[in-house]
VEXDREN-2710 file (C-alpha; in Angstrom, 1 decimal):
% VEXDREN-2710
k/r/px/py/pz
1/MET/-80.6/25.4/118.9
2/THR/-83.5/23.1/119.9
3/VAL/-83.5/19.0/120.0
4/ASP/-85.5/18.4/116.6
5/GLU/-82.6/20.5/114.8
6/ILE/-79.8/18.4/116.6
7/ARG/-81.9/15.0/115.7
8/GLU/-82.3/16.8/112.2
9/LEU/-78.5/16.9/111.5
10/ILE/-77.7/13.4/113.3
11/ASN/-79.9/11.8/110.2
12/LEU/-78.5/14.1/107.7
13/ALA/-75.1/12.9/108.5
14/ALA/-76.4/9.2/108.5
15/GLU/-77.9/9.6/105.2
16/THR/-75.7/11.0/103.2
17/GLY/-72.7/9.7/105.0
18/ILE/-70.6/12.3/105.7
19/ALA/-67.6/11.8/108.0
20/GLU/-68.1/14.8/110.3
21/LEU/-70.7/17.9/110.0
22/GLU/-70.2/21.5/112.5
23/VAL/-73.0/23.9/112.7
24/GLN/-72.7/27.1/114.5
25/ARG/-75.9/29.6/115.3
26/GLY/-74.6/32.7/117.3
27/GLU/-73.4/30.6/120.3
28/ASN/-74.6/27.3/119.9
29/ARG/-72.3/25.2/118.2
30/VAL/-72.8/21.1/117.9
31/ARG/-70.3/19.4/115.7
32/ILE/-71.5/15.6/115.0
33/ARG/-68.5/13.1/114.0
34/ARG/-69.5/9.5/112.7
35/ALA/-67.2/7.0/114.8
36/SER/-66.6/5.0/111.6
37/PHE/-64.3/7.5/111.0
38/ALA/-62.6/8.0/113.9
39/THR/-60.3/4.3/113.4
40/PRO/-58.0/4.6/111.2
41/GLN/-54.8/5.5/111.1
42/GLU/-53.8/9.1/112.6
43/ILE/-51.6/11.0/110.9
44/VAL/-50.9/14.8/111.4
45/VAL/-48.6/16.6/109.2
46/ALA/-47.0/19.5/110.0
47/ALA/-47.2/22.6/107.6
48/PRO/-43.5/24.5/106.7
49/GLY/-42.8/26.4/109.3
50/TYR/-45.2/25.7/112.7
51/ALA/-44.5/23.7/115.3
52/ALA/-47.0/20.7/115.5
53/ALA/-48.9/22.2/119.1
54/PRO/-50.3/18.7/121.5
55/PRO/-53.5/17.7/120.8
56/VAL/-55.8/19.3/123.4
57/ALA/-59.2/17.5/124.3
58/ALA/-62.0/18.8/123.5
59/PRO/-64.2/20.8/126.3
60/SER/-67.3/18.6/127.3
61/SER/-70.2/20.9/126.7
62/ALA/-72.7/21.1/129.5
63/ALA/-75.5/21.4/126.9
64/ALA/-74.5/18.7/124.8
65/HIS/-74.7/16.2/127.3
66/SER/-78.3/17.8/129.1
67/LEU/-80.6/16.9/125.4
68/PRO/-82.1/13.7/125.8
69/LEU/-81.0/12.1/122.8
70/THR/-81.9/9.3/122.0
71/HIS/-80.2/8.5/118.2
72/GLU/-77.9/5.9/118.6
73/ALA/-74.2/6.3/116.5
74/PRO/-73.9/3.1/113.9
75/ALA/-71.4/0.8/115.0
76/ALA/-68.4/1.2/114.2
77/LYS/-66.6/-0.7/111.5
78/PRO/-63.3/-2.6/112.3
79/ALA/-60.5/-0.6/111.9
80/ASP/-58.5/-1.1/108.8
81/PRO/-54.6/-0.4/108.9
82/GLY/-54.0/0.3/105.3
83/LEU/-56.5/3.6/105.5
84/VAL/-54.2/6.4/106.9
85/LEU/-55.9/10.2/108.0
86/VAL/-54.1/13.4/106.8
87/LYS/-55.3/15.8/109.3
88/SER/-55.0/19.5/109.7
89/PRO/-51.6/20.4/111.9
90/ILE/-52.7/24.2/112.1
91/VAL/-56.1/25.8/112.0
92/GLY/-57.7/27.6/109.1
93/THR/-59.3/27.6/106.1
94/PHE/-59.0/24.6/103.9
95/TYR/-58.4/25.0/100.1
96/GLU/-58.1/22.0/97.6
97/SER/-56.8/24.2/94.9
98/THR/-54.7/27.5/94.5
99/SER/-57.6/29.5/93.4
100/PRO/-61.2/28.9/92.6
101/GLY/-60.9/28.2/88.9
102/ALA/-58.4/26.3/89.2
103/PRO/-58.6/22.2/89.4
104/PRO/-57.7/21.0/93.2
105/PHE/-54.3/19.3/93.7
106/VAL/-55.7/15.4/94.0
107/ARG/-59.1/13.7/93.4
108/VAL/-60.7/11.2/95.3
109/GLY/-59.2/7.8/93.3
110/GLU/-55.8/9.3/92.7
111/ARG/-52.4/8.1/93.3
112/VAL/-49.7/9.8/95.4
113/GLN/-46.3/10.4/96.9
114/PRO/-44.7/11.7/99.6
115/GLY/-44.7/15.4/98.8
116/LYS/-47.5/15.7/96.8
117/VAL/-49.2/18.7/97.5
118/LEU/-52.9/17.7/98.7
119/CYS/-54.3/21.1/99.8
120/ILE/-53.9/24.4/101.3
121/ILE/-54.5/25.7/105.0
122/GLU/-54.7/29.5/104.9
123/SER/-54.0/31.0/108.6
124/MET/-53.2/34.6/109.3
125/LYS/-53.0/35.3/105.6
126/LEU/-50.7/32.5/105.0
127/MET/-51.1/29.8/102.8
128/ASN/-49.7/27.2/104.3
129/GLU/-48.9/23.5/101.8
130/ILE/-50.0/20.3/102.9
131/GLU/-48.1/18.0/101.2
132/ALA/-48.7/13.5/101.1
133/GLU/-46.2/11.8/104.0
134/THR/-47.1/8.6/102.5
135/SER/-47.8/6.7/99.1
136/GLY/-51.2/6.3/98.6
137/ILE/-54.3/6.8/97.0
138/ILE/-56.7/9.1/97.9
139/GLU/-59.7/7.4/99.2
140/SER/-62.0/10.4/100.6
141/LYS/-61.5/14.3/101.1
142/LEU/-63.3/15.1/104.4
143/VAL/-63.8/18.2/104.3
144/MET/-65.2/21.2/101.8
145/ASN/-63.5/23.9/100.0
146/GLY/-63.1/27.0/102.2
147/GLN/-64.4/25.1/105.4
148/PRO/-62.8/26.0/108.4
149/VAL/-61.0/24.0/109.9
150/GLU/-59.0/22.8/112.8
151/TYR/-55.5/21.6/114.3
152/GLY/-55.8/17.9/114.0
153/GLU/-58.8/17.4/111.7
154/ALA/-59.3/14.9/109.1
155/LEU/-58.6/16.3/105.6
156/PHE/-58.3/13.2/103.6
157/SER/-58.3/9.7/104.3
158/VAL/-55.3/7.6/102.1
159/ARG/-55.0/3.6/101.3
160/ALA/-51.9/3.3/101.7
161/VAL/-49.7/1.5/98.9
END
């Protein structure tokens, strides 16, 4: 991947307002995460039958540190104590509904209660329901349907009520 391609990805993330963008070409992998999405309170929910693994620091990429990027991240917004991130407890594939034609479990703006199924993470051919841990209103969905997700990756932001 060239520096110009990476700059285009940074600009795309900034223009569209998406929280995170990851692109992989062969062995090259670039993940761009907006700083303003890292400040809310973070909650990792454990899927039934899985013990939550301890967080692991992301390895630094020598290639990323050697690129002469001049783009600066937007200034971080103040932390919003009422905003909670629901994070993936496992590595897998994110699904917003039970099947491709079915309606999503939740929509942006919908009120949820603890125990409400928010999505499914498929891991090793097992479908793991991810449930709300707090009462609130779905403020945003941070991943696309069918997208691979990592352990601890933010899936939804919920405004606690």
